[in-house]
Biopython code that builds the backbone (N, CA, C, O; Angstrom):
import numpy as np
from Bio.PDB.StructureBuilder import StructureBuilder

atoms = [
    (1, "UNK", "N", (-2.114, -15.093, -1.044)),
    (1, "UNK", "CA", (-2.300, -13.660, -0.939)),
    (1, "UNK", "C", (-1.552, -12.966, -2.074)),
    (1, "UNK", "O", (-0.414, -13.317, -2.386)),
    (2, "UNK", "N", (-2.198, -11.986, -2.682)),
    (2, "UNK", "CA", (-1.586, -11.249, -3.783)),
    (2, "UNK", "C", (-0.534, -10.282, -3.258)),
    (2, "UNK", "O", (-0.717, -9.648, -2.218)),
    (3, "UNK", "N", (0.562, -10.179, -3.984)),
    (3, "UNK", "CA", (1.653, -9.290, -3.621)),
    (3, "UNK", "C", (1.650, -8.090, -4.573)),
    (3, "UNK", "O", (2.093, -8.216, -5.715)),
    (4, "UNK", "N", (1.159, -6.927, -4.124)),
    (4, "UNK", "CA", (1.092, -5.772, -5.019)),
    (4, "UNK", "C", (2.462, -5.312, -5.503)),
    (4, "UNK", "O", (2.563, -4.731, -6.584)),
    (5, "UNK", "N", (3.516, -5.556, -4.732)),
    (5, "UNK", "CA", (4.867, -5.160, -5.136)),
    (5, "UNK", "C", (5.359, -5.998, -6.307)),
    (5, "UNK", "O", (6.278, -5.595, -7.019)),
    (6, "UNK", "N", (4.753, -7.158, -6.506)),
    (6, "UNK", "CA", (5.099, -8.019, -7.636)),
    (6, "UNK", "C", (4.100, -7.861, -8.779)),
    (6, "UNK", "O", (4.138, -8.616, -9.750)),
    (7, "UNK", "N", (3.199, -6.868, -8.661)),
    (7, "UNK", "CA", (2.210, -6.625, -9.705)),
    (7, "UNK", "C", (0.993, -7.522, -9.630)),
    (7, "UNK", "O", (0.212, -7.584, -10.579)),
    (8, "UNK", "N", (0.817, -8.214, -8.526)),
    (8, "UNK", "CA", (-0.289, -9.162, -8.393)),
    (8, "UNK", "C", (-1.566, -8.480, -7.884)),
    (8, "UNK", "O", (-1.522, -7.536, -7.095)),
    (9, "UNK", "N", (-2.697, -8.993, -8.364)),
    (9, "UNK", "CA", (-4.013, -8.514, -7.951)),
    (9, "UNK", "C", (-4.857, -9.740, -7.631)),
    (9, "UNK", "O", (-4.834, -10.723, -8.372)),
    (10, "UNK", "N", (-5.600, -9.686, -6.535)),
    (10, "UNK", "CA", (-6.496, -10.791, -6.164)),
    (10, "UNK", "C", (-7.850, -10.584, -6.833)),
    (10, "UNK", "O", (-8.351, -9.463, -6.924)),
    (11, "UNK", "N", (-8.426, -11.677, -7.296)),
    (11, "UNK", "CA", (-9.762, -11.652, -7.883)),
    (11, "UNK", "C", (-10.451, -12.965, -7.527)),
    (11, "UNK", "O", (-9.836, -14.030, -7.573)),
    (12, "UNK", "N", (-11.724, -12.881, -7.174)),
    (12, "UNK", "CA", (-12.482, -14.076, -6.817)),
    (12, "UNK", "C", (-13.335, -14.485, -8.016)),
    (12, "UNK", "O", (-14.210, -13.744, -8.463)),
    (13, "UNK", "N", (-13.052, -15.685, -8.522)),
    (13, "UNK", "CA", (-13.755, -16.222, -9.688)),
    (13, "UNK", "C", (-14.454, -17.503, -9.257)),
    (13, "UNK", "O", (-13.817, -18.441, -8.776)),
    (14, "UNK", "N", (-15.772, -17.530, -9.434)),
    (14, "UNK", "CA", (-16.577, -18.696, -9.037)),
    (14, "UNK", "C", (-16.308, -19.098, -7.589)),
    (14, "UNK", "O", (-16.228, -20.282, -7.261)),
    (15, "UNK", "N", (-16.170, -18.089, -6.730)),
    (15, "UNK", "CA", (-15.978, -18.317, -5.310)),
    (15, "UNK", "C", (-14.561, -18.699, -4.907)),
    (15, "UNK", "O", (-14.292, -18.901, -3.723)),
    (16, "UNK", "N", (-13.659, -18.801, -5.864)),
    (16, "UNK", "CA", (-12.276, -19.175, -5.567)),
    (16, "UNK", "C", (-11.355, -17.974, -5.784)),
    (16, "UNK", "O", (-11.361, -17.344, -6.842)),
    (17, "UNK", "N", (-10.571, -17.679, -4.761)),
    (17, "UNK", "CA", (-9.640, -16.556, -4.844)),
    (17, "UNK", "C", (-8.473, -16.925, -5.748)),
    (17, "UNK", "O", (-7.816, -17.947, -5.555)),
    (18, "UNK", "N", (-8.232, -16.077, -6.731)),
    (18, "UNK", "CA", (-7.144, -16.291, -7.687)),
    (18, "UNK", "C", (-6.205, -15.096, -7.654)),
    (18, "UNK", "O", (-6.595, -13.997, -7.260)),
    (19, "UNK", "N", (-4.975, -15.320, -8.067)),
    (19, "UNK", "CA", (-4.005, -14.239, -8.206)),
    (19, "UNK", "C", (-3.801, -13.991, -9.694)),
    (19, "UNK", "O", (-3.580, -14.920, -10.471)),
    (20, "UNK", "N", (-3.880, -12.732, -10.070)),
    (20, "UNK", "CA", (-3.658, -12.334, -11.459)),
    (20, "UNK", "C", (-2.411, -11.457, -11.520)),
    (20, "UNK", "O", (-2.130, -10.685, -10.603)),
    (21, "UNK", "N", (-1.672, -11.593, -12.615)),
    (21, "UNK", "CA", (-0.445, -10.823, -12.789)),
    (21, "UNK", "C", (-0.153, -10.713, -14.278)),
    (21, "UNK", "O", (-0.228, -11.702, -15.007)),
    (22, "UNK", "N", (0.180, -9.508, -14.726)),
    (22, "UNK", "CA", (0.525, -9.315, -16.132)),
    (22, "UNK", "C", (2.031, -9.495, -16.313)),
    (22, "UNK", "O", (2.804, -8.540, -16.232)),
    (23, "UNK", "N", (2.425, -10.738, -16.560)),
    (23, "UNK", "CA", (3.818, -11.045, -16.855)),
    (23, "UNK", "C", (4.121, -10.574, -18.279)),
    (23, "UNK", "O", (3.218, -10.162, -19.007)),
    (24, "UNK", "N", (5.389, -10.636, -18.667)),
    (24, "UNK", "CA", (5.758, -10.238, -20.025)),
    (24, "UNK", "C", (5.011, -11.086, -21.056)),
    (24, "UNK", "O", (4.515, -10.567, -22.055)),
    (25, "UNK", "N", (4.938, -12.386, -20.803)),
    (25, "UNK", "CA", (4.208, -13.266, -21.715)),
    (25, "UNK", "C", (2.727, -12.935, -21.770)),
    (25, "UNK", "O", (2.118, -12.959, -22.840)),
    (26, "UNK", "N", (2.142, -12.624, -20.605)),
    (26, "UNK", "CA", (0.726, -12.263, -20.556)),
    (26, "UNK", "C", (0.477, -10.955, -21.302)),
    (26, "UNK", "O", (-0.547, -10.806, -21.970)),
    (27, "UNK", "N", (1.401, -10.014, -21.194)),
    (27, "UNK", "CA", (1.267, -8.741, -21.911)),
    (27, "UNK", "C", (1.357, -8.948, -23.418)),
    (27, "UNK", "O", (0.620, -8.318, -24.176)),
    (28, "UNK", "N", (2.248, -9.820, -23.853)),
    (28, "UNK", "CA", (2.364, -10.132, -25.281)),
    (28, "UNK", "C", (1.078, -10.787, -25.780)),
    (28, "UNK", "O", (0.599, -10.475, -26.870)),
    (29, "UNK", "N", (0.530, -11.686, -24.988)),
    (29, "UNK", "CA", (-0.735, -12.342, -25.327)),
    (29, "UNK", "C", (-1.859, -11.307, -25.419)),
    (29, "UNK", "O", (-2.711, -11.378, -26.306)),
    (30, "UNK", "N", (-1.850, -10.357, -24.503)),
    (30, "UNK", "CA", (-2.869, -9.312, -24.474)),
    (30, "UNK", "C", (-2.788, -8.430, -25.715)),
    (30, "UNK", "O", (-3.813, -8.116, -26.319)),
    (31, "UNK", "N", (-1.583, -8.030, -26.098)),
    (31, "UNK", "CA", (-1.406, -7.236, -27.319)),
    (31, "UNK", "C", (-1.990, -7.966, -28.527)),
    (31, "UNK", "O", (-2.707, -7.377, -29.335)),
    (32, "UNK", "N", (-1.677, -9.234, -28.635)),
    (32, "UNK", "CA", (-2.165, -10.024, -29.764)),
    (32, "UNK", "C", (-3.684, -10.157, -29.735)),
    (32, "UNK", "O", (-4.342, -9.992, -30.762)),
    (33, "UNK", "N", (-4.240, -10.452, -28.571)),
    (33, "UNK", "CA", (-5.695, -10.626, -28.437)),
    (33, "UNK", "C", (-6.452, -9.363, -28.798)),
    (33, "UNK", "O", (-7.515, -9.426, -29.416)),
    (34, "UNK", "N", (-5.910, -8.213, -28.414)),
    (34, "UNK", "CA", (-6.584, -6.936, -28.676)),
    (34, "UNK", "C", (-6.148, -6.307, -29.997)),
    (34, "UNK", "O", (-6.581, -5.206, -30.337)),
    (35, "UNK", "N", (-5.297, -7.003, -30.737)),
    (35, "UNK", "CA", (-4.794, -6.517, -32.029)),
    (35, "UNK", "C", (-4.206, -5.114, -31.909)),
    (35, "UNK", "O", (-4.483, -4.234, -32.724)),
    (36, "UNK", "N", (-3.391, -4.928, -30.877)),
    (36, "UNK", "CA", (-2.718, -3.654, -30.648)),
    (36, "UNK", "C", (-1.269, -3.773, -31.084)),
    (36, "UNK", "O", (-0.649, -4.826, -30.934)),
    (37, "UNK", "N", (-0.735, -2.690, -31.623)),
    (37, "UNK", "CA", (0.648, -2.688, -32.063)),
    (37, "UNK", "C", (1.634, -2.492, -30.930)),
    (37, "UNK", "O", (2.827, -2.753, -31.090)),
    (38, "UNK", "N", (1.143, -2.031, -29.776)),
    (38, "UNK", "CA", (2.034, -1.794, -28.646)),
    (38, "UNK", "C", (1.238, -1.790, -27.343)),
    (38, "UNK", "O", (0.009, -1.720, -27.336)),
    (39, "UNK", "N", (1.973, -1.865, -26.263)),
    (39, "UNK", "CA", (1.339, -1.785, -24.947)),
    (39, "UNK", "C", (0.759, -0.402, -24.707)),
    (39, "UNK", "O", (-0.234, -0.256, -23.994)),
    (40, "UNK", "N", (1.369, 0.606, -25.297)),
    (40, "UNK", "CA", (0.867, 1.972, -25.156)),
    (40, "UNK", "C", (-0.561, 2.059, -25.689)),
    (40, "UNK", "O", (-1.400, 2.741, -25.100)),
    (41, "UNK", "N", (-0.843, 1.377, -26.795)),
    (41, "UNK", "CA", (-2.205, 1.358, -27.348)),
    (41, "UNK", "C", (-3.192, 0.726, -26.369)),
    (41, "UNK", "O", (-4.312, 1.211, -26.205)),
    (42, "UNK", "N", (-2.775, -0.347, -25.729)),
    (42, "UNK", "CA", (-3.642, -1.019, -24.745)),
    (42, "UNK", "C", (-3.952, -0.062, -23.602)),
    (42, "UNK", "O", (-5.111, 0.112, -23.225)),
    (43, "UNK", "N", (-2.921, 0.550, -23.058)),
    (43, "UNK", "CA", (-3.089, 1.463, -21.927)),
    (43, "UNK", "C", (-3.922, 2.676, -22.325)),
    (43, "UNK", "O", (-4.778, 3.123, -21.562)),
    (44, "UNK", "N", (-3.672, 3.208, -23.521)),
    (44, "UNK", "CA", (-4.451, 4.361, -23.999)),
    (44, "UNK", "C", (-5.943, 4.066, -24.039)),
    (44, "UNK", "O", (-6.756, 4.924, -23.696)),
    (45, "UNK", "N", (-6.308, 2.859, -24.456)),
    (45, "UNK", "CA", (-7.731, 2.488, -24.491)),
    (45, "UNK", "C", (-8.374, 2.663, -23.116)),
    (45, "UNK", "O", (-9.477, 3.195, -22.993)),
    (46, "UNK", "N", (-7.665, 2.208, -22.093)),
    (46, "UNK", "CA", (-8.211, 2.286, -20.741)),
    (46, "UNK", "C", (-8.162, 3.710, -20.202)),
    (46, "UNK", "O", (-9.127, 4.175, -19.597)),
    (47, "UNK", "N", (-7.060, 4.398, -20.413)),
    (47, "UNK", "CA", (-6.941, 5.765, -19.894)),
    (47, "UNK", "C", (-7.951, 6.708, -20.534)),
    (47, "UNK", "O", (-8.445, 7.628, -19.881)),
    (48, "UNK", "N", (-8.257, 6.485, -21.794)),
    (48, "UNK", "CA", (-9.182, 7.356, -22.520)),
    (48, "UNK", "C", (-10.628, 6.869, -22.439)),
    (48, "UNK", "O", (-11.517, 7.467, -23.045)),
    (49, "UNK", "N", (-10.864, 5.804, -21.708)),
    (49, "UNK", "CA", (-12.218, 5.281, -21.560)),
    (49, "UNK", "C", (-12.778, 4.681, -22.837)),
    (49, "UNK", "O", (-13.995, 4.652, -23.021)),
    (50, "UNK", "N", (-11.910, 4.201, -23.727)),
    (50, "UNK", "CA", (-12.343, 3.612, -24.993)),
    (50, "UNK", "C", (-12.318, 2.083, -24.950)),
    (50, "UNK", "O", (-12.379, 1.425, -25.989)),
    (51, "UNK", "N", (-12.228, 1.527, -23.746)),
    (51, "UNK", "CA", (-12.166, 0.072, -23.626)),
    (51, "UNK", "C", (-13.572, -0.518, -23.610)),
    (51, "UNK", "O", (-14.546, 0.129, -23.227)),
    (52, "UNK", "N", (-13.632, -1.748, -24.034)),
    (52, "UNK", "CA", (-14.896, -2.478, -24.081)),
    (52, "UNK", "C", (-14.897, -3.587, -23.039)),
    (52, "UNK", "O", (-13.890, -3.839, -22.378)),
    (53, "UNK", "N", (-16.028, -4.235, -22.905)),
    (53, "UNK", "CA", (-16.106, -5.393, -22.012)),
    (53, "UNK", "C", (-15.150, -6.480, -22.496)),
    (53, "UNK", "O", (-14.558, -7.195, -21.687)),
    (54, "UNK", "N", (-15.001, -6.603, -23.791)),
    (54, "UNK", "CA", (-14.067, -7.583, -24.366)),
    (54, "UNK", "C", (-12.632, -7.256, -23.953)),
    (54, "UNK", "O", (-11.847, -8.160, -23.667)),
    (55, "UNK", "N", (-12.289, -5.968, -23.922)),
    (55, "UNK", "CA", (-10.958, -5.556, -23.484)),
    (55, "UNK", "C", (-10.730, -5.942, -22.022)),
    (55, "UNK", "O", (-9.670, -6.454, -21.662)),
    (56, "UNK", "N", (-11.732, -5.692, -21.191)),
    (56, "UNK", "CA", (-11.635, -6.044, -19.769)),
    (56, "UNK", "C", (-11.443, -7.551, -19.632)),
    (56, "UNK", "O", (-10.594, -8.008, -18.867)),
    (57, "UNK", "N", (-12.229, -8.312, -20.370)),
    (57, "UNK", "CA", (-12.107, -9.766, -20.323)),
    (57, "UNK", "C", (-10.715, -10.206, -20.763)),
    (57, "UNK", "O", (-10.129, -11.096, -20.145)),
    (58, "UNK", "N", (-10.177, -9.600, -21.817)),
    (58, "UNK", "CA", (-8.856, -9.975, -22.321)),
    (58, "UNK", "C", (-7.770, -9.689, -21.277)),
    (58, "UNK", "O", (-6.848, -10.487, -21.108)),
    (59, "UNK", "N", (-7.877, -8.557, -20.581)),
    (59, "UNK", "CA", (-6.905, -8.234, -19.526)),
    (59, "UNK", "C", (-7.012, -9.252, -18.391)),
    (59, "UNK", "O", (-5.999, -9.729, -17.879)),
    (60, "UNK", "N", (-8.247, -9.581, -18.002)),
    (60, "UNK", "CA", (-8.429, -10.557, -16.923)),
    (60, "UNK", "C", (-7.887, -11.927, -17.304)),
    (60, "UNK", "O", (-7.209, -12.567, -16.500)),
    (61, "UNK", "N", (-8.174, -12.382, -18.509)),
    (61, "UNK", "CA", (-7.673, -13.689, -18.952)),
    (61, "UNK", "C", (-6.147, -13.681, -18.956)),
    (61, "UNK", "O", (-5.520, -14.609, -18.444)),
    (62, "UNK", "N", (-5.548, -12.641, -19.529)),
    (62, "UNK", "CA", (-4.086, -12.551, -19.573)),
    (62, "UNK", "C", (-3.507, -12.519, -18.158)),
    (62, "UNK", "O", (-2.513, -13.188, -17.876)),
    (63, "UNK", "N", (-4.127, -11.745, -17.275)),
    (63, "UNK", "CA", (-3.645, -11.648, -15.902)),
    (63, "UNK", "C", (-3.775, -12.951, -15.138)),
    (63, "UNK", "O", (-2.866, -13.341, -14.405)),
    (64, "UNK", "N", (-4.892, -13.617, -15.307)),
    (64, "UNK", "CA", (-5.092, -14.896, -14.622)),
    (64, "UNK", "C", (-4.126, -15.959, -15.144)),
    (64, "UNK", "O", (-3.609, -16.778, -14.385)),
    (65, "UNK", "N", (-3.898, -15.928, -16.446)),
    (65, "UNK", "CA", (-2.919, -16.861, -17.031)),
    (65, "UNK", "C", (-1.518, -16.533, -16.521)),
    (65, "UNK", "O", (-0.740, -17.434, -16.207)),
    (66, "UNK", "N", (-1.198, -15.229, -16.438)),
    (66, "UNK", "CA", (0.086, -14.811, -15.897)),
    (66, "UNK", "C", (0.237, -15.187, -14.433)),
    (66, "UNK", "O", (1.349, -15.391, -13.945)),
    (67, "UNK", "N", (-0.882, -15.278, -13.738)),
    (67, "UNK", "CA", (-0.878, -15.684, -12.333)),
    (67, "UNK", "C", (-0.840, -17.188, -12.137)),
    (67, "UNK", "O", (-0.782, -17.667, -11.005)),
    (68, "UNK", "N", (-0.872, -17.938, -13.235)),
    (68, "UNK", "CA", (-0.720, -19.384, -13.134)),
    (68, "UNK", "C", (-1.958, -20.218, -13.404)),
    (68, "UNK", "O", (-1.890, -21.445, -13.332)),
    (69, "UNK", "N", (-3.097, -19.589, -13.714)),
    (69, "UNK", "CA", (-4.308, -20.353, -13.991)),
    (69, "UNK", "C", (-4.472, -20.461, -15.496)),
    (69, "UNK", "O", (-4.550, -19.432, -16.168)),
    (70, "UNK", "N", (-4.527, -21.631, -16.039)),
    (70, "UNK", "CA", (-4.650, -21.852, -17.487)),
    (70, "UNK", "C", (-6.115, -21.730, -17.903)),
    (70, "UNK", "O", (-6.768, -22.720, -18.233)),
    (71, "UNK", "N", (-6.610, -20.501, -17.880)),
    (71, "UNK", "CA", (-8.010, -20.222, -18.191)),
    (71, "UNK", "C", (-8.118, -19.669, -19.609)),
    (71, "UNK", "O", (-7.173, -19.079, -20.132)),
    (72, "UNK", "N", (-9.281, -19.868, -20.221)),
    (72, "UNK", "CA", (-9.539, -19.313, -21.547)),
    (72, "UNK", "C", (-10.658, -18.277, -21.448)),
    (72, "UNK", "O", (-11.390, -18.220, -20.460)),
    (73, "UNK", "N", (-10.771, -17.472, -22.482)),
    (73, "UNK", "CA", (-11.851, -16.490, -22.531)),
    (73, "UNK", "C", (-13.208, -17.184, -22.479)),
    (73, "UNK", "O", (-14.134, -16.697, -21.831)),
    (74, "UNK", "N", (-13.324, -18.315, -23.156)),
    (74, "UNK", "CA", (-14.589, -19.063, -23.162)),
    (74, "UNK", "C", (-14.967, -19.531, -21.758)),
    (74, "UNK", "O", (-16.144, -19.524, -21.398)),
    (75, "UNK", "N", (-13.986, -19.932, -20.975)),
    (75, "UNK", "CA", (-14.264, -20.367, -19.604)),
    (75, "UNK", "C", (-14.662, -19.176, -18.733)),
    (75, "UNK", "O", (-15.550, -19.290, -17.889)),
    (76, "UNK", "N", (-14.011, -18.052, -18.938)),
    (76, "UNK", "CA", (-14.298, -16.887, -18.111)),
    (76, "UNK", "C", (-15.680, -16.304, -18.402)),
    (76, "UNK", "O", (-16.289, -15.690, -17.526)),
    (77, "UNK", "N", (-16.176, -16.488, -19.615)),
    (77, "UNK", "CA", (-17.503, -15.980, -19.989)),
    (77, "UNK", "C", (-18.576, -16.526, -19.053)),
    (77, "UNK", "O", (-19.489, -15.801, -18.657)),
    (78, "UNK", "N", (-18.467, -17.794, -18.704)),
    (78, "UNK", "CA", (-19.502, -18.409, -17.866)),
    (78, "UNK", "C", (-19.155, -18.371, -16.382)),
    (78, "UNK", "O", (-19.866, -18.953, -15.563)),
    (79, "UNK", "N", (-18.083, -17.698, -16.037)),
    (79, "UNK", "CA", (-17.665, -17.615, -14.637)),
    (79, "UNK", "C", (-18.282, -16.404, -13.949)),
    (79, "UNK", "O", (-18.620, -15.404, -14.583)),
    (80, "UNK", "N", (-18.416, -16.526, -12.647)),
    (80, "UNK", "CA", (-18.919, -15.424, -11.829)),
    (80, "UNK", "C", (-17.735, -14.721, -11.175)),
    (80, "UNK", "O", (-16.986, -15.326, -10.409)),
    (81, "UNK", "N", (-17.577, -13.439, -11.484)),
    (81, "UNK", "CA", (-16.509, -12.659, -10.869)),
    (81, "UNK", "C", (-17.136, -11.864, -9.732)),
    (81, "UNK", "O", (-18.069, -11.089, -9.938)),
    (82, "UNK", "N", (-16.601, -12.072, -8.518)),
    (82, "UNK", "CA", (-17.154, -11.413, -7.341)),
    (82, "UNK", "C", (-17.165, -9.896, -7.554)),
    (82, "UNK", "O", (-16.150, -9.299, -7.913)),
    (83, "UNK", "N", (-18.313, -9.296, -7.329)),
    (83, "UNK", "CA", (-18.459, -7.854, -7.511)),
    (83, "UNK", "C", (-19.015, -7.478, -8.876)),
    (83, "UNK", "O", (-19.343, -6.317, -9.116)),
    (84, "UNK", "N", (-19.121, -8.453, -9.770)),
    (84, "UNK", "CA", (-19.728, -8.218, -11.071)),
    (84, "UNK", "C", (-18.827, -7.483, -12.058)),
    (84, "UNK", "O", (-17.619, -7.371, -11.854)),
    (85, "UNK", "N", (-19.436, -6.987, -13.126)),
    (85, "UNK", "CA", (-18.679, -6.336, -14.197)),
    (85, "UNK", "C", (-17.882, -5.109, -13.745)),
    (85, "UNK", "O", (-16.773, -4.874, -14.227)),
    (86, "UNK", "N", (-18.440, -4.340, -12.834)),
    (86, "UNK", "CA", (-17.720, -3.158, -12.354)),
    (86, "UNK", "C", (-16.438, -3.558, -11.634)),
    (86, "UNK", "O", (-15.392, -2.937, -11.821)),
    (87, "UNK", "N", (-16.524, -4.581, -10.823)),
    (87, "UNK", "CA", (-15.344, -5.092, -10.123)),
    (87, "UNK", "C", (-14.338, -5.663, -11.110)),
    (87, "UNK", "O", (-13.133, -5.471, -10.947)),
    (88, "UNK", "N", (-14.816, -6.358, -12.124)),
    (88, "UNK", "CA", (-13.921, -6.920, -13.138)),
    (88, "UNK", "C", (-13.154, -5.800, -13.838)),
    (88, "UNK", "O", (-11.958, -5.931, -14.096)),
    (89, "UNK", "N", (-13.838, -4.702, -14.142)),
    (89, "UNK", "CA", (-13.178, -3.556, -14.760)),
    (89, "UNK", "C", (-12.131, -2.943, -13.853)),
    (89, "UNK", "O", (-11.061, -2.541, -14.311)),
    (90, "UNK", "N", (-12.437, -2.871, -12.575)),
    (90, "UNK", "CA", (-11.483, -2.319, -11.604)),
    (90, "UNK", "C", (-10.253, -3.218, -11.479)),
    (90, "UNK", "O", (-9.134, -2.719, -11.366)),
    (91, "UNK", "N", (-10.447, -4.529, -11.498)),
    (91, "UNK", "CA", (-9.329, -5.463, -11.426)),
    (91, "UNK", "C", (-8.449, -5.316, -12.670)),
    (91, "UNK", "O", (-7.222, -5.298, -12.568)),
    (92, "UNK", "N", (-9.078, -5.212, -13.844)),
    (92, "UNK", "CA", (-8.316, -5.049, -15.083)),
    (92, "UNK", "C", (-7.485, -3.773, -15.043)),
    (92, "UNK", "O", (-6.308, -3.780, -15.404)),
    (93, "UNK", "N", (-8.098, -2.681, -14.604)),
    (93, "UNK", "CA", (-7.375, -1.410, -14.514)),
    (93, "UNK", "C", (-6.221, -1.508, -13.518)),
    (93, "UNK", "O", (-5.128, -1.005, -13.777)),
    (94, "UNK", "N", (-6.465, -2.156, -12.382)),
    (94, "UNK", "CA", (-5.425, -2.304, -11.370)),
    (94, "UNK", "C", (-4.269, -3.158, -11.887)),
    (94, "UNK", "O", (-3.108, -2.883, -11.584)),
    (95, "UNK", "N", (-4.583, -4.185, -12.659)),
    (95, "UNK", "CA", (-3.536, -5.013, -13.250)),
    (95, "UNK", "C", (-2.634, -4.180, -14.153)),
    (95, "UNK", "O", (-1.409, -4.287, -14.096)),
    (96, "UNK", "N", (-3.251, -3.352, -14.984)),
    (96, "UNK", "CA", (-2.463, -2.507, -15.882)),
    (96, "UNK", "C", (-1.612, -1.508, -15.107)),
    (96, "UNK", "O", (-0.448, -1.285, -15.440)),
    (97, "UNK", "N", (-2.192, -0.914, -14.079)),
    (97, "UNK", "CA", (-1.437, 0.046, -13.270)),
    (97, "UNK", "C", (-0.254, -0.640, -12.603)),
    (97, "UNK", "O", (0.868, -0.136, -12.650)),
    (98, "UNK", "N", (-0.499, -1.776, -11.989)),
    (98, "UNK", "CA", (0.574, -2.474, -11.262)),
    (98, "UNK", "C", (1.655, -3.007, -12.192)),
    (98, "UNK", "O", (2.813, -3.121, -11.793)),
    (99, "UNK", "N", (1.290, -3.333, -13.425)),
    (99, "UNK", "CA", (2.279, -3.836, -14.372)),
    (99, "UNK", "C", (3.288, -2.769, -14.760)),
    (99, "UNK", "O", (4.417, -3.083, -15.138)),
    (100, "UNK", "N", (2.881, -1.496, -14.666)),
    (100, "UNK", "CA", (3.742, -0.430, -15.149)),
    (100, "UNK", "C", (4.121, 0.605, -14.108)),
    (100, "UNK", "O", (4.823, 1.566, -14.421)),
    (101, "UNK", "N", (3.666, 0.423, -12.868)),
    (101, "UNK", "CA", (3.988, 1.374, -11.803)),
    (101, "UNK", "C", (5.257, 0.937, -11.086)),
    (101, "UNK", "O", (5.509, -0.255, -10.905)),
    (102, "UNK", "N", (6.047, 1.920, -10.683)),
    (102, "UNK", "CA", (7.202, 1.616, -9.864)),
    (102, "UNK", "C", (6.721, 1.303, -8.449)),
    (102, "UNK", "O", (5.708, 1.854, -8.018)),
    (103, "UNK", "N", (7.418, 0.437, -7.717)),
    (103, "UNK", "CA", (6.955, 0.020, -6.384)),
    (103, "UNK", "C", (6.611, 1.167, -5.446)),
    (103, "UNK", "O", (5.682, 1.034, -4.649)),
    (104, "UNK", "N", (7.326, 2.296, -5.507)),
    (104, "UNK", "CA", (7.033, 3.391, -4.578)),
    (104, "UNK", "C", (5.848, 4.224, -5.001)),
    (104, "UNK", "O", (5.483, 5.153, -4.281)),
    (105, "UNK", "N", (5.219, 3.939, -6.145)),
    (105, "UNK", "CA", (4.058, 4.705, -6.579)),
    (105, "UNK", "C", (2.848, 4.101, -5.970)),
    (105, "UNK", "O", (1.738, 4.583, -6.195)),
]
sb = StructureBuilder()
sb.init_structure("model")
sb.init_model(0)
sb.init_chain("A")
sb.init_seg("    ")
for serial, (resi, resn, name, xyz) in enumerate(atoms, 1):
    if name == "N":
        sb.init_residue(resn, " ", resi, " ")
    sb.init_atom(name, np.array(xyz, "f"), 0.0, 1.0, " ", f" {name:<3s}", serial, name[0])
structure = sb.get_structure()
């Protein structure tokens, strides 16, 4: 079960429930993958609606890796995410929110 107080988000990939979490290492990986100079740039993309499907995929891969699954972008391309692309976008947004929200928010 995902623990929202620890920044975890549940996502079902290929019928298997996984836990995703943006750890410090996952965030660093995400910055590099998206060629952003800072985390603020990553967050701005999502807040301003300038994110792409590739951005969503990068957040999901980083989160799933942070949650302990050694997945690659290539593997996730052929995977089925429960709820489809809209759900994947919501999971990515929730990961970013939980990574930077204080527990009482």
